Structures are given as structure tokens and as C-alpha cells.
C-alpha positions in Angstrom: 0.0 0.0 0.0 1.5 3.4 -1.0 1.8 6.4 1.2 1.3 10.1 0.5 4.5 12.2 0.5 3.1 14.4 3.1 2.0 11.7 5.5 3.6 11.2 8.9 5.1 7.9 7.8 6.9 9.4 4.9 8.2 12.4 6.8 9.7 10.3 9.5 11.8 8.5 6.9 13.6 6.0 9.2 10.3 4.4 10.4 9.7 2.6 7.1 12.3 2.2 4.4 11.5 1.7 0.8 11.8 -2.2 1.0 9.4 -2.4 3.9 6.9 -0.1 2.2 7.2 -2.2 -1.0 6.6 -5.5 0.9 3.6 -4.0 2.7 2.2 -2.9 -0.7 2.8 -6.3 -2.2 1.1 -8.2 0.6 -1.8 -5.7 0.8 -2.2 -5.9 -3.0 -2.4 -9.7 -3.0 -4.8 -9.8 -0.1 -7.0 -7.2 -1.7 -6.9 -9.1 -5.0 -8.0 -12.3 -3.3 -10.9 -10.6 -1.5 -12.0 -8.7 -4.7 -11.7 -11.9 -6.8 -13.9 -13.8 -4.3 -16.4 -10.9 -4.1 -16.8 -10.3 -7.8 -17.1 -14.1 -8.4 -20.0 -14.3 -5.9 -21.6 -11.1 -7.2 -21.5 -12.3 -10.8 -22.9 -15.6 -9.8 -25.8 -14.0 -7.9 -26.5 -11.6 -10.8 -26.6 -14.4 -13.3 -28.9 -16.4 -11.0 -31.2 -13.4 -10.7 -31.2 -13.1 -14.5 -32.1 -16.7 -15.0 -34.8 -16.5 -12.3 -36.2 -13.4 -14.0 -36.1 -15.2 -17.4 -37.9 -18.2 -15.9 -40.5 -15.9 -14.3 -41.1 -14.1 -17.6 -41.4 -17.5 -19.4 -43.9 -18.7 -16.7 -45.9 -15.5 -17.0 -45.9 -16.0 -20.8 -47.3 -19.4 -20.3 -50.0 -18.1 -18.0 -50.8 -15.3 -20.3 -51.2 -17.6 -23.3 -53.3 -20.0 -21.3 -55.6 -17.1 -20.3 -55.8 -16.1 -23.9 -56.9 -19.6 -24.9 -59.5 -19.5 -22.1 -60.8 -16.2 -23.5 -61.2 -17.8 -27.0 -63.3 -20.5 -25.4 -65.4 -18.0 -23.4 -66.0 -16.2 -26.7 -67.3 -19.4 -28.2 -69.6 -19.9 -25.2 -70.8 -16.3 -25.6 -71.7 -17.1 -29.2 -74.0 -19.9 -28.0 -75.4 -17.6 -25.4 -76.2 -14.9 -28.0 -77.8 -17.1 -30.5 -80.7 -19.5 -30.4 -78.9 -22.0 -32.6 -75.3 -22.0 -33.7 -75.0 -23.8 -37.0 -71.9 -25.6 -38.2 -71.2 -22.9 -40.8 -71.5 -20.2 -38.1 -69.1 -22.0 -35.9 -66.6 -22.4 -38.7 -66.9 -18.7 -39.6 -66.5 -17.7 -35.9 -63.3 -19.8 -35.5 -61.9 -18.7 -38.9 -62.4 -15.0 -37.9 -60.1 -15.5 -34.8 -57.1 -16.3 -37.0 -55.8 -18.5 -34.2 -53.0 -19.9 -36.4 -51.4 -16.4 -36.3 -52.6 -14.9 -33.0 -52.5 -18.0 -30.8 -50.3 -20.7 -32.5 -50.2 -24.1 -30.8 -54.0 -24.7 -30.4 -55.0 -28.0 -32.1 -58.6 -26.9 -32.7 -61.7 -25.2 -31.2 -64.9 -27.2 -30.9 -68.2 -27.9 -29.3 -69.3 -31.2 -27.8 -73.0 -31.8 -27.0 -74.3 -33.7 -24.0 -77.1 -36.2 -24.8 -79.3 -38.4 -22.7 -79.7 -41.9 -24.1 -83.2 -41.1 -25.3 -81.9 -38.5 -27.7 -78.9 -40.4 -29.1 -80.7 -42.0 -32.1 -82.3 -38.7 -33.2 -79.1 -36.8 -32.8 -77.1 -39.3 -35.0 -79.8 -39.1 -37.6 -79.8 -35.3 -37.6 -76.0 -35.2 -38.1 -76.0 -37.8 -40.8 -78.7 -35.7 -42.6 -76.2 -32.8 -42.6 -74.0 -34.7 -45.0 -72.1 -37.1 -42.7 -73.5 -40.5 -43.5 -70.9 -42.4 -41.5 -71.3 -40.3 -38.3 -71.7 -42.2 -35.1 -71.0 -41.6 -31.4 -68.0 -43.6 -30.3 -66.8 -45.6 -28.5 -69.8 -47.9 -28.7 -71.8 -49.0 -25.6 -74.5 -47.8 -23.4 -73.8 -44.7 -21.2 -75.8 -42.1 -19.4 -75.2 -39.5 -20.5 -73.4 -39.5 -23.8 -71.3 -36.6 -25.2 -70.3 -36.1 -28.8 -67.9 -33.8 -30.6 -70.1 -32.2 -33.2 -68.1 -29.1 -34.2 -64.3 -28.9 -34.4 -62.4 -26.4 -36.5 -60.2 -26.6 -38.4 -62.1 -29.6 -39.7 -59.0 -31.2 -41.2 -57.9 -34.8 -41.5 -56.4 -34.9 -37.9 -59.5 -33.3 -36.3 -61.9 -35.5 -38.2 -60.7 -38.4 -36.2 -62.3 -36.8 -33.1 -65.7 -36.2 -34.9 -68.4 -38.0 -32.8 -66.0 -39.0 -30.0 -67.6 -39.3 -26.5 -65.1 -37.5 -24.3 -67.3 -38.0 -21.2 -66.6 -41.8 -21.5 -62.9 -41.3 -20.6 -62.2 -40.7 -16.9 -59.5 -38.0 -17.2 -61.6 -35.9 -19.6 -64.7 -36.6 -17.6 -63.2 -35.2 -14.4 -62.4 -31.9 -16.1 -65.8 -31.8 -17.8 -67.6 -32.3 -14.5 -65.5 -29.7 -12.8 -66.3 -27.2 -15.6 -70.0 -28.1 -15.4 -70.3 -27.7 -11.6 -68.2 -24.5 -11.3 -69.3 -22.7 -14.4 -65.7 -21.9 -15.1 -63.0 -23.1 -17.5 -61.4 -26.5 -16.5 -58.1 -28.0 -17.6 -57.9 -31.8 -18.0 -55.0 -34.0 -16.9 -52.6 -35.6 -19.3 -54.3 -37.6 -22.1 -53.5 -38.9 -25.6 -55.8 -37.1 -28.0 -57.9 -39.1 -30.4 -56.4 -37.0 -33.1 -53.0 -38.6 -32.5 -51.7 -41.3 -34.9 -48.5 -42.3 -36.6 -44.9 -42.2 -35.0 -45.2 -38.6 -33.6 -47.7 -39.2 -30.8 -47.6 -36.4 -28.2 -49.1 -36.0 -24.8 -52.1 -33.7 -24.8 -54.7 -32.0 -22.6 -58.0 -30.1 -23.1 -59.7 -27.0 -21.7 -63.5 -27.0 -21.3 -65.9 -24.1 -20.9 -69.5 -25.2 -20.1 -72.5 -24.0 -22.2 -75.8 -23.8 -20.4 -79.4 -23.4 -21.7 -80.4 -19.8 -22.2 -82.7 -18.2 -19.7 -82.1 -21.1 -17.2 -80.9 -20.3 -13.7 -77.4 -21.5 -12.9 -76.9 -20.3 -9.4 -75.9 -23.6 -7.8 -74.4 -26.9 -8.8 -77.8 -28.6 -9.2 -79.1 -25.9 -11.5 -75.9 -25.9 -13.5 -76.1 -29.7 -14.0 -79.7 -29.5 -15.1 -79.0 -26.6 -17.5 -75.9 -28.1 -19.2 -76.1 -28.3 -23.0 -72.5 -29.1 -23.8 -69.0 -27.6 -23.8 -66.9 -25.3 -25.9 -63.5 -26.9 -25.7 -60.0 -26.9 -27.2 -57.6 -29.9 -27.5 -53.9 -29.2 -27.3 -50.9 -31.2 -28.4 -48.5 -30.3 -25.6 -45.3 -30.3 -27.6 -46.8 -28.1 -30.4 -48.3 -25.6 -27.9 -45.2 -25.3 -25.7 -42.9 -24.9 -28.7 -45.1 -22.0 -29.8 -45.1 -20.4 -26.3 -41.5 -21.0 -25.3 -39.8 -20.6 -28.8 -38.0 -17.5 -27.6 -36.9 -19.0 -24.3 -35.3 -22.3 -25.5 -31.8 -20.9 -26.1 -31.4 -20.0 -22.4 -33.5 -22.7 -20.7 -34.4 -26.3 -21.0 -38.1 -26.5 -20.0 -40.1 -29.3 -18.6 -43.9 -29.2 -18.0 -45.5 -31.7 -15.6 -49.1 -32.2 -14.6 -49.6 -31.9 -10.8 -46.1 -33.1 -9.8 -42.8 -34.1 -11.3 -42.6 -37.6 -12.5 -42.1 -39.4 -15.9 -45.8 -40.4 -15.9 -46.9 -36.7 -15.6 -44.5 -35.2 -18.1 -46.4 -33.1 -20.7 -43.4 -31.5 -22.5 -39.6 -31.5 -22.4 -37.6 -29.2 -24.7 -34.5 -31.4 -24.3 -33.2 -34.4 -22.3 -32.7 -33.4 -18.7 -29.2 -32.2 -18.0 -28.2 -33.1 -14.4 -25.2 -30.7 -14.6 -27.4 -27.6 -15.2 -26.1 -24.9 -13.0 -29.3 -23.0 -12.5 -32.7 -24.7 -11.9 -36.0 -23.0 -11.1 -39.3 -24.7 -10.5 -42.6 -22.9 -10.6 -46.1 -24.1 -9.7 -48.7 -22.6 -11.9 -52.5 -22.9 -11.9 -54.3 -23.1 -15.3 -58.0 -23.4 -15.5 -58.3 -24.9 -12.0 -55.5 -27.4 -12.4 -51.9 -27.3 -11.2 -48.9 -27.6 -13.5 -45.2 -27.7 -12.5 -42.8 -25.9 -14.8 -39.0 -26.7 -14.4 -36.5 -24.4 -16.0 -32.8 -25.5 -16.2 -30.1 -23.3 -17.7 -28.6 -24.4 -21.0 -24.9 -24.6 -21.8 -25.5 -21.6 -24.2 -26.9 -19.5 -21.3 -24.1 -20.4 -18.9 -21.5 -19.7 -21.6 -23.2 -16.5 -22.6 -23.2 -15.3 -19.0 -19.8 -16.6 -18.0 -17.4 -13.8 -17.1 -13.6 -13.6 -17.2 -13.7 -10.8 -14.7 -12.8 -12.9 -11.6 -9.8 -14.5 -13.4 -8.7 -11.2 -14.7 -8.9 -9.7 -11.2 -6.9 -12.6 -9.8 -4.1 -12.6 -12.4 -4.2 -9.0 -13.1 -4.2 -8.0 -9.5 -1.4 -10.3 -8.6 0.7 -9.0 -11.6 -0.1 -5.5 -10.7 1.0 -6.1 -7.1 4.4 -7.5 -8.3 4.9 -4.6 -10.7 4.0 -2.2 -7.9 6.6 -3.9 -5.7 9.2 -3.5 -8.4 8.7 0.1 -9.2 8.1 1.5 -5.7 11.9 1.4 -5.0 12.7 4.0 -7.7 9.5 5.7 -8.6 7.7 7.0 -5.5 7.3 10.5 -6.8 6.0 9.2 -10.1 3.4 7.2 -8.2 2.3 10.2 -6.3 1.8 12.1 -9.5 -0.2 9.2 -11.0 -2.3 9.1 -7.8 -3.0 12.8 -8.0 -3.9 12.5 -11.7 -6.2 9.6 -11.0 -7.8 11.5 -8.1 -8.3 14.5 -10.4 -9.7 12.3 -13.1 -12.1 10.6 -10.7 -13.3 13.9 -9.4 -13.9 15.2 -12.9 -15.8 12.0 -13.7 -17.9 12.3 -10.6 -18.6 15.9 -11.3 -19.7 15.0 -14.8 -21.9 12.2 -13.6 -23.5 14.5 -11.0 -24.2 17.0 -13.7 -25.7 14.4 -16.0 -27.7 12.6 -13.4 -29.3 16.0 -12.3 -30.6 16.6 -15.8 -34.3 15.8 -16.0 -35.0 12.6 -18.0 -32.4 10.4 -19.6 -29.1 11.7 -21.1 -27.6 9.3 -23.7 -25.0 8.8 -26.3 -25.6 6.0 -28.8 -24.9 4.7 -32.3 -26.8 6.3 -35.2 -28.3 3.2 -36.7 -31.0 1.0 -35.2 -31.1 -0.7 -32.7 -29.0 2.2 -31.3 -26.3 0.6 -29.2 -25.6 2.7 -26.2 -22.2 4.3 -25.4 -23.3 6.3 -22.4 -26.6 6.7 -20.6 -27.8 8.1 -17.3 -29.5 6.2 -14.5 -33.0 7.6 -15.3 -33.2 4.9 -18.0 -33.9 2.3 -15.3 -37.2 4.0 -14.4 -38.3 3.7 -18.1 -37.1 0.2 -18.9 -36.1 -1.6 -15.8 -32.7 -2.2 -17.3 -29.6 -0.6 -15.7 -27.1 1.7 -17.4 -24.5 -1.0 -17.1 -26.7 -3.4 -19.2 -27.0 -0.8 -21.9 -23.4 0.2 -22.0 -22.2 -3.5 -22.0 -24.3 -4.1 -25.1 -26.6 -6.7 -23.5 -29.6 -4.5 -24.3 -30.2 -1.6 -26.7 -32.9 1.0 -27.2 -34.3 -1.2 -29.9 -35.2 -3.9 -27.3 -37.7 -1.6 -25.6 -39.0 0.6 -28.4 -42.3 -0.6 -29.9 -41.6 -1.8 -33.4 -44.4 0.2 -35.1 -42.7 3.4 -33.8 -39.3 2.6 -35.2 -39.8 4.0 -38.7 -40.8 7.5 -37.4 -37.6 7.6 -35.2 -35.4 6.6 -38.1 -37.1 9.2 -40.4 -36.6 12.0 -37.8 -32.9 11.1 -37.3 -32.3 10.9 -41.1 -34.0 14.3 -41.6 -31.9 15.9 -38.9 -28.8 14.4 -40.3 -29.5 15.8 -43.8 -30.4 19.2 -42.4 -27.6 19.4 -39.8 -30.3 20.2 -37.3 -31.7 18.9 -34.0 -34.4 16.3 -34.1 -37.4 15.8 -31.8 -39.6 12.7 -31.9 -42.2 11.0 -29.7 -42.6 7.3 -29.4 -43.4 4.4 -27.0 -41.2 2.2 -24.9 -42.2 -1.0 -23.2 -40.3 -1.7 -19.9 -39.6 -5.1 -18.4 -42.6 -4.7 -16.2 -44.6 -4.6 -19.5 -45.8 -1.1 -18.9 -45.7 1.3 -21.9 -44.3 4.8 -21.5 -44.7 7.6 -24.0 -41.3 9.5 -24.3 -40.1 12.6 -26.1 -36.6 12.4 -27.5 -34.5 15.4 -28.5 -31.1 15.0 -29.9 -28.5 15.8 -32.5 -26.2 13.8 -34.9 -22.5 14.4 -33.9 -20.1 14.6 -36.9 -16.3 14.6 -37.4 -14.3 17.3 -39.2 -15.2 15.7 -42.5 -18.9 15.9 -41.7 -19.2 12.1 -41.3 -21.8 11.1 -38.7 -20.3 9.6 -35.5 -23.1 9.2 -32.9 -26.3 10.5 -31.4 -26.3 12.7 -28.3 -29.6 13.6 -26.7 -32.2 13.6 -23.9 -35.3 11.4 -23.4 -38.2 12.7 -21.3 -41.1 10.6 -20.0 -44.3 12.3 -21.3 -46.8 9.5 -20.4 -48.8 11.8 -18.1 -49.2 14.4 -20.8 -50.2 11.8 -23.3 -52.7 10.3 -20.8 -54.2 13.8 -20.2 -54.5 14.3 -24.0 -56.2 11.0 -24.4 -58.7 11.8 -21.6 -59.5 15.1 -23.3 -60.1 13.3 -26.6 -62.4 10.8 -24.8 -64.5 13.6 -23.4 -65.5 14.5 -27.0 -66.8 11.0 -27.8 -68.1 9.5 -24.5 -71.3 10.2 -22.7 -70.2 11.0 -19.1 -73.4 9.6 -17.4 -73.6 6.2 -19.0 -70.0 5.9 -20.3 -71.4 4.9 -23.7 -70.3 6.4 -27.0 -72.1 9.7 -27.8 -73.7 10.9 -31.1 -70.4 12.1 -32.6 -68.8 8.7 -32.0 -71.9 6.9 -33.2 -72.0 8.7 -36.5 -68.4 7.9 -37.1 -69.1 4.2 -36.4 -72.1 4.3 -38.7 -70.1 5.6 -41.6 -67.5 2.8 -41.0 -70.3 0.2 -40.8 -71.9 1.4 -44.0 -68.6 1.3 -45.8 -67.9 -2.3 -44.5 -71.4 -3.4 -45.6 -70.8 -2.0 -49.1 -67.4 -3.6 -49.3 -68.3 -7.1 -48.1 -71.9 -7.3 -49.2 -73.1 -8.0 -45.6 -76.3 -6.5 -44.2 -76.7 -4.9 -40.8 -79.3 -3.1 -38.7 -79.7 0.0 -36.6 -81.9 -0.1 -33.5 -83.3 3.2 -32.2 -84.5 2.8 -28.6 -86.6 5.4 -26.8 -87.7 4.9 -23.1 -91.5 5.2 -22.8 -92.8 7.9 -20.3 -89.3 8.6 -19.1 -90.2 12.2 -18.1 -92.5 10.7 -15.4 -89.5 9.2 -13.7 -87.8 12.6 -13.3 -91.1 14.2 -12.3 -92.0 11.5 -9.8 -88.7 10.4 -8.3 -86.3 13.2 -9.2 -83.5 13.6 -11.7 -81.1 11.5 -9.6 -83.4 8.5 -10.0 -83.7 9.3 -13.7 -79.9 9.3 -14.1 -79.7 6.0 -12.2 -82.4 4.5 -14.6 -80.4 5.6 -17.7 -77.2 4.1 -16.3 -78.9 0.8 -15.6 -80.5 0.7 -19.1 -77.1 1.3 -20.6 -75.6 -1.6 -18.6 -78.5 -3.9 -19.8 -78.0 -2.9 -23.4 -74.3 -3.8 -23.2 -75.1 -7.2 -21.9 -77.9 -7.9 -24.4 -75.9 -7.3 -27.6 -73.1 -9.3 -29.2 -69.4 -8.6 -28.7 -68.4 -6.1 -31.3 -71.9 -4.4 -31.6 -72.0 -0.7 -30.9 -74.3 0.7 -28.1 -74.5 4.6 -27.9 -76.6 7.2 -26.2 -77.9 10.0 -28.4 -79.1 12.1 -25.5 -81.9 12.2 -23.0 -83.6 8.8 -23.0 -82.6 7.8 -26.6 -80.2 5.0 -27.2 -79.0 3.4 -30.5 -77.5 -0.1 -31.2 -75.7 -0.8 -34.4 -75.6 -4.4 -35.4 -73.1 -5.4 -38.2 -72.6 -8.6 -40.2 -76.1 -10.0 -39.8 -76.3 -11.9 -43.1 -76.1 -11.7 -46.9 -79.7 -10.8 -47.4 -82.1 -8.2 -46.0 -84.6 -10.8 -44.7 -81.9 -12.7 -42.9 -80.6 -9.5 -41.4 -84.1 -8.4 -40.4 -84.7 -11.7 -38.6 -81.5 -11.6 -36.6 -82.0 -8.0 -35.7 -85.5 -8.8 -34.5 -84.2 -11.6 -32.3 -81.7 -9.3 -30.7 -84.3 -6.5 -30.4 -86.7 -8.9 -28.7 -84.1 -9.8 -26.2 -83.4 -6.1 -25.5 -87.2 -5.5 -25.1 -87.4 -8.4 -22.6 -84.3 -7.2 -20.6 -85.5 -3.6 -20.4 -88.9 -4.7 -19.2 -87.4 -6.2 -16.1 -88.0 -4.1 -12.9 -85.4 -1.5 -11.8 -84.4 -0.8 -8.3 -84.1 3.0 -8.0 -83.0 3.5 -4.4 -85.9 2.3 -2.3 -88.3 2.4 -5.3 -89.1 -0.6 -7.6 -89.9 0.8 -11.0 -90.8 -0.8 -14.4 -90.0 0.9 -17.6 -90.6 -0.1 -21.2 -88.9 0.8 -24.5 -90.1 1.5 -28.0 -87.7 0.2 -30.6 -87.4 1.1 -34.3 -85.3 -1.2 -36.5 -83.8 0.0 -39.8 -81.8 -2.5 -41.9 -79.0 -1.4 -44.1 -76.6 -2.7 -46.8 -74.5 0.4 -47.2 -75.7 1.1 -50.8 -76.0 4.9 -51.5 -77.0 5.8 -47.9 -75.6 8.3 -45.5 -75.3 7.7 -41.7 -77.7 10.5 -41.0 -80.3 9.0 -43.3 -80.0 5.6 -41.7 -80.4 7.2 -38.2 -83.5 9.1 -39.5 -85.1 5.8 -40.8 -84.5 4.1 -37.5 -86.0 7.1 -35.7 -89.1 7.0 -37.9 -89.6 3.3 -37.2 -89.3 4.0 -33.4 -92.0 6.6 -33.7 -94.3 4.1 -35.4 -93.6 1.7 -32.5 -94.7 4.5 -30.1 -97.8 5.2 -32.2 -98.6 1.5 -32.2 -98.9 1.4 -28.4 -95.3 1.5 -27.1 -93.3 -1.3 -25.6 -92.9 -2.9 -29.1 -90.8 -3.1 -32.2 -91.2 -1.7 -35.7 -89.0 -2.6 -38.6 -88.3 -0.5 -41.7 -86.6 -2.3 -44.5 -84.1 -0.8 -46.9 -86.0 1.5 -49.3 
């Protein structure tokens, strides 16, 4: 360890000669090197373990998110049955095709509906399906059971899925357990490990299924007995475990070997393994996850590629470099004490300058950065404010492990590139706003202002700039925009929003040749509510009516409030002909009429209110949104003139 020239030890001279000081420096240097070598090795080990743990947690969350997305698809299918009196095979195929699951949710084997049948209905059911053009259809396996189930819809209806057509899943114990759990709880239920009936050939995979129950309409399902009595069947999806997990974990397999087990770890419960288990894996994390009421165990083990990619030479460099430096220091201390003091002073000055610069940069609002000009904008320097935006540390950016491009939303990249290129061409500053998604999955709006630095020959070198988080400002702007389109009492779209949606709907009808309908709803004798119970009760009634309208229509239909007690519902994609559209619109309007006739609890008062509904069908041909609204309004007034609490339909003129 070296001493300052002005220290008491140096001034006394005879207390320590040069050799003693050099030996002390050598021993101190070796001890310090060993301590630092051990500390850095432990720190890097902990940091790598944390990274692997985070990677495993993100992969687990991705699995849960994908499973929830699959559940939502099945709930959507159940909602289709709830919204329609009868769902035909063609309607089911069209619904599944519209989801584009092969792109949005790869890994799903199919989406289907299985009907539950008492033995008395089996023969009639088989005859009805055969009459649809399936002369070989039968419910299998054979034998008497009570009840039967049969897969009647399964899309895509390809060669593999045709093997499951007519299969009685309720006859198999593992599937039956999940079906009964879904039936009794009214919630999605995941089965245990099975071999799907679709499996054949040499590549048989473990599989599992998710079921969502479908109950009879207008039938109470408040308890287990009622749900069992009301059961019609199940919307379900079969999954080939290997195909599904490859789709979910395809971005994680470089860093982790993944195993998925049903309930607990054993060879018999293994659903998926990305590779043979490596007993020498350095990092292993096990997560228990619950999917649709059933527990899975996910095991993540680090791959050689991950361990090699996160191995560091720092401990060895510290050990050998520190030892060599100590020896060199021992050699030069005999003749170069003054030089060492100068170097120490220069290093201290440099450290102070660096700290002053860091203090200046860190006190600048936002994030100060220096990075490469080309995407993905590798960072040369960045302030610590970047951690608040992305969750990544400055060290991660400057080491090259992450870049700006890892956090910027891809659809915003072209505007950033254009802004930089324009500034580069004009030798001016640039300013651009875009979105960044942090590791916590939150999206921040940021404003970036910077300049392209060039050399003496005007060749671009780097970008220098500042990033400011403007999320709050963007949120406020969005709230202001919403005020222009949302009715504040009912939180429904207002007239301006409705007219815009009507124009879009008419354009879609013209483009695709599909008919739709507009329902104009006026509440009968609404003024009496305000006069009798007060305006607060009237507002409560309007809010309840809005809630019932949302529940009565299909997902994707538009419900709006024009003002006062007038509401409008736009129904799209009702059919290819005007009569078909009129029939479907009348069914939905009848449901709305029934729902709005139910009593309302207005404080302590029980009140009944009725609507008058006008229906105007449209196909988008040579019609303006205002004209369509007027036709629906005229039909509504005919309903009022005809006695109120009824429907009137006006066909396309």
C-alpha cells in the first residue's frame, strides 16, 4: 500500500524504508486481489442467477398469459352460443376462422363444441348429423352410457381433427373429471394428461384439453344442481402439448431447458420437455402454476449456451491482473515513489472530474444518452434515469446486453429513423415522440430530442440527446379526446362517435356485401321518472338501461346514447340478405325488449320501464349515416304510435 509524501510515515523516513513499504504494498495488494476476486465471483454468480430467475419468471408469465388467452377464446365461443338461439356448423366455422388462431395463438389444435345427450336423444341426434352430409357419423366408443357426449363441431375440420368427430369424451375418466369440474363450477377447466384421439403415426404427443360449459339460455345456474340441469355441452380446445409449448417458449429455449408436468414431477406426468434433462445444469428454477383450475409444475434449467453467454472472465482477470499489478508495484516502488504520487494525484483528479460530470448528467431531468446512429441504437453512455423507463440498468445498456431497440415498440421505429435521417440531412436537432415497453410490460410515452454528432469531414459519429417521459401528458391528452366521444353519465359512445361508427359500418357493408341493422330505442314515459322520483333516479335508470344494453348485444356491436332517453344499437354482419338481417336484428331487439322490461331498483323504489324500438336494416348502398339514423327514428315513432313497448322494422327503401 503506497503512502502520500506528506503523510507522517513518509516524513519520519527512518520508520519505514523503501523495501518495507514495498513489501507492505505487495502483501496488501495480494490480499485485496483475493478478496476482490472472491467478491466479484460471488456477485456475478448472484446476478446471473437473478437473471435466470427473471427469465424463468417471464417465461412462466408468458405461459399463464397464453393459457388465459386460450380461455378467452373458449369463453368467446360460449358467448356465441349464449347470444344465438342455434349456432350452425357454418356459423361456428366462420367464428373460428375469424379469430385467425394460427397467427394470433399458435399451438392450439382446434376449437370445438361437444354436445351432452341423454340416451333417449342419441338416435335422433345421430340421424340429424347424418342428414347434414355425414352418413358415417356415429357416437364412439360404442356401448350404453348415461349421459353421452359427442364432438359435433371442431375447427379446423381437417384430417387430424376428423378423427375426433363424434368422440364421447365423457366416457374417458381423465376428460370426464375436467368436464364435470367445468359443469359444476361454471368456469374453464383443464384436464390431466391424455392422448388425444387425433394422435396417430410415429409422432404421438401428450395432450390436454380445456373445457368451458355452455348452459341453456334463460335457465338459472346459481348452484351446482341448477348448472347440472341446464348443461347443453362444452366449448373446448384440444392441445398437443409439444406443439403448444414450442409456440409459447420458442424465444426461451436458447437459455433454458423447459419441462412441464401435470400436478407433480414424474415421468408419468411429463407433458413437455424441450430437451433431455441435464443433471449438470447450474441454474434450476421450478414454478407451480394454476391453469383453469389445475396445477402444473414448470421446471427451467439453464442451457450450456446460457451459462457460456453469462460466464465472465472478470474474476480470473482480477486474480491474475491484481497479482501481476502487485508484483509490478513492488518492483517500481523502489525507484518511482514520486511518479506514483503524480499518478495518484492525476487519478484522483480524473475521478473527481468523472464524478462531477456524472453528477451534472444525473441531475438533468429525464435520460441523457450517447448512442450509435443506426438501429437498434447501441448505447455508449446513458444516465440512470433509464432504469425508471425500462427496468434495465445503465450497465446493461453500455455493455451491449440490451439496446434501445429492445424496448421501443416496433411500429414506432420508422418514425424515429425518419426523424434522425432528416436531422442528419439538415444538420439540425431532431425531436420525436414514441413508446417504450419496460420489463414490467408497462408502456411509456417519451419525447426524445437530440443531434447527430459529426467529425471534421462531416461524417456522422453518434447521437447525443435527452429522453423525457411524457406519459402523463399523453394520458391527459387521451382523456381530453375521450370527453369528446363518450357520454359522461352512461360511459357509452355519444352521437359524434356513433355517426363515425355508422359511416364505417356502411362502408364495410358495401365492401363485403353484408347486411346490418340499426336499433333506435326510446324509453316510454321517461319524463314521469324525473317528475315523480327526481333527476337522480332518472340518471340511475339511464345508467342501468345502458348496462343492460351492453349485456344484451353481441361482442363487437355498438351501443350509444344520443341524448336524453334515446339509445342506439348498431348491429353489423347479420347476413347476406335483407330478410336474414331483419330476422336476426328482430331476435336481438326482442331480447333487448325483454331485458329492459325487467324491474329496476331506484333507491328504495321498484320501477318498471318499457322501450319503443325502431329497426332500420342497411346494406350500405348509397346511404348516409344521417339518413340511416332518421329511418330508425321513424320506425321507433311508429312503435310508439302503435302502443309503445314494441318493435317496428323499416326495410331498406
